[in-house]
NUMI-763821 format. One record per residue (C-alpha): residue in one letter; x, y, z. Coordinates in steps of 0.1 Angstrom, whole numbers, plus 5000, padded with zeros to 4 digits. Layout:
BEGIN
AXYZ...
//
This chain:
BEGIN
X347542017903X348642107943X351741907951X351141727984X353641588009X353241418041X354741348074X353641018089X354740938126X353440668147X351940778175X354040518199X356140758214X357241138216X358841318186X362841388186X364841608167X365341338139X361741338134X361341698130X364141698105X362041478080X359041678089X360742018082X362041888050X358441818039X357142138051X359842348035X359542158000X355742208001X356042558011X358742627984X356542457957X353242627968X351842277982X350142128011X351741938041X349441678055X349941498086X349141128087X349340928120X350440548112X348440408141X347940078130X349839938157X346939908183X349339788210X351740068213X349840358197X348440588220X346040888218X348141098243X351141058218X349141178189X348341498210X351841568217X352641498182X350441768171X351542008201X355341978187X354542028152X352542348162X355342468184X357542408157X355642608132X354242338110X351042368102X349242118081X346242118056X344741778068X345041508089X344541138085X344740828106X345540468095X343540308118X340340488102X341240388068X340939978070X338439988041X340940148017X343539898026X341239598021X340239717987X343839757977X344639407991X341739267972X342839407939X346439277943X345238927950X342838927918X345739027897X348038747913X350438967930X349338887966X349838547975X349138328006X352238178026X351937938054X355637938069X355937968106X358538198117X360737918129X360537738096X361738058079X364538128102X365637788094X365637838057X367538158059X370237988082X370437708056X370737968028X373438178044X375637828051X375237768015X376438118006X373338207993X371438537999X368638468025X365838577999X362438408004X362238087980X358738137967X357937777981X354237897985X353537977949X353737607944X350837527967X347737347952X344437457966X344537097986X347637187999X346337508013X343337348025X345337088044X347437348059X344537548071X342837248084X346037188106X345137538122X347537748102X346438098089X348438248059X350438568058X350538758024X353438828003X353439067974X355238897943X357939137930X358739137893X362639037894X363839337872X365839667880X363639937895X365240277890X364140627901X365840957903X366041057939X365441417948X367841397973X370441127962X370241117925X369740807904X369240487921X368840137911X367739817931X367639477915X364139347929X365338977926X367839047953X364739097977X362338877994X358638907985X357839148012X354939038035X352039288034X349639118058X349938928088X348438618097X346038778120X344838998092X346839338102X348539488075X352239588078X353639908069X354039898033X350739858018X348740088039X351540358030X351340327994X347540287995X347440618016X349940797992X347740717963X344540837978X345941137995X347541237961X351041247976X353341407949X356641367968X357541107994X360241258016X361841028043X365040878056X367440688038X366840358059X363640318033X365640338002X365839938002X361839908004X361240177978X361739927948X358939717961X356740017968X357140147935X356139797921X352939797943X352040157930X352340027896X350439717904X347439947921X347640157890X348340477913X349840787905X353740757910X355241007934X358741137933X360941007963X363841177984X365840998009X367541208034X370741108054X369640998089X370541238116X372541088144X373141208179X376341428190X378241128190X377040958159X374440728179X371240658164X368140878174X364940708189X362040818208X363440718241X366540948235X365241218260X367941468257X366841548219X363141518225X361241838216X360241878250X363541908262X364842148233X361742358242X362842368280X366342448269X365242768253X365742678218X363742888195X361542708167X363042918140X366642858154X366042488151X364542498118X367442698103X369942448117X367942148106X367642278072X371242388071X372442028075X371241998036X373142308028X374642608045X371742768060X373842838092X375943088080X375543448065X372543638069X369643408087X366243388075X364043578094X360943348089X359843008079X358443128047X362143308038X363642988047X361542788022X362743007995X366142887997X365242528006X366542237979X366341867987X369541827963X371641987989X371741688011X374441488007X374941088015X376841118046X375341098080X375141438099X375241448137X373241688158X375341958173X374342108204X376742368203X376242508164X372242498174X373142728205X375142958185X372042998159X369743018185X371543338196X371643478165X367943458162X367143598195X369343898186X367343968154X363843898170X361544198171X359344278199X356244198183X357143848174X357643728207X355443998225X353143738240X356043548258X357743848270X354744058286X354343798311X357943828322X357644198326X359744298296X358544568275X359844688240X362544918251X364044688274X363844408249X365844608224X368344688250X369044328258X368244108232X371844128217X372843968251X370543678253X371143298248X367543218256X364243428258X363543328293X366543508305X364743838298X363543788332X366843858348X367144188332X363344278340X364544258375X367644468368X365844748353X362544728370X362844568403X365044538432X368544388433X371344348458X374044578442X377544428446X379844648463X383644668448X384644998463X382145188486X383745518489X383945548451X380245458444X379245728471X381245978451X379645848416X376345898432X377046258440X377546328402X374346148390X372746378366X369346508367X366546378341X365346298318X368046028312X368545928276X371145698258X373545978260X373346018301X376045718308X378645878288X378046218304X377746068338X381145868335X382846168320X382046388349X383146098372X386546068353X387246428356X386546438393X388346108401X390846078375X389445708370X389245558335X388845208319X388144908342X388645098375X385945358363X383245138347X383244798365X382344898401X379545108386X378144798366X378344588395X376544828418X373944918391X373244538379X374644308404X376544128372X379844128358X378744128323X375644238301X374244498277X375644818272X375245048305X374345358280X370945158270X370445008304X370845318325X367845508313X365645178319X366945148357X366245528361X367645778386X365645678416X366945318412X370345418403X370645648434X369245368458X371745098447X375045348446X374045478481X372945148495X376244988483X377945298498
//
């Protein structure tokens, strides 16, 4: 049977790097085990869910390289949830409650003042049919709670190891609101059963509700998935991530020139050393080394500096064919890419070197007389990677210059920049005509 995992964002805002961190873990786990990655939009919140957010989620995942085998929308699956709720009611596990939020708040306050945990007291279970009829006659509508079995619920977490939760320490969770709308828990379990999800990989903020979900799986007779709860990714200063944290939005990272593979390597490395040594050359190669057991319990912080370092390493190893569709519009061909990639921090910077090698620039003059003499020693073509060495040797013999005094004025005049790729590889791309114009214009 094919392993299936799911990424289930709510289309109520843009994705941020913390969302991709969870999505990537699901995708890599499925890829390593020959499974399927499913996109499920948890769009039951009609007031906040937006079609345009769903569109941007898909676009961000595609940019990130996470393709999905199928897509599901919770807003279109109400019949499935109704059937699950009816089954739980019939078995006595889903029961109606009539307390108002204010009444529940007063009870919790009284429990806390008495030194007791604020757990729902199941008062609704003692209501008679007449009591319920009277309350509904007064205009109250019930919300529905799932009756937990008060026992230890244990599972072997794929990321955290053995976990145990005493269900008696938890309130019976509300599954259906007074207005008939389903809360997160029941649709999630019903979908995981219906879609055949074999592993639920999510943040560790869901650990506490896993006990209730396991019991709902059992009550519905569904196949139990494995669970993995990852440590939550925080911002650079440890602050929680949210869809409103624009600096770590996918759109911002993309605008900053971060390569999808670099971001994948960095995020997967949080779970175990993927940021050092030889970097994976593809998502497929990255998946081969992915292991949920590498994730610890400590909360990792997003480090832009570490990501930028990986981004440079990825660019330096990227073949032209992999980025030709992005380089060609900039005017960058393969010879230029091979010459400059080792000096780039982001791909868009290739445009700078297109202008240097194939366009017109304003040469920077450090010593006009010396540049005029250097121009007189320019060799005839054709030019190769050996031309720079032969030319500068000729200038050295004629002028006695060496080191910085020899090379720095030539670089400034020919490229207009203090630093850059090796001049031996740039000079043949600049060509004799451009080189001569720049040297003589400077002189």
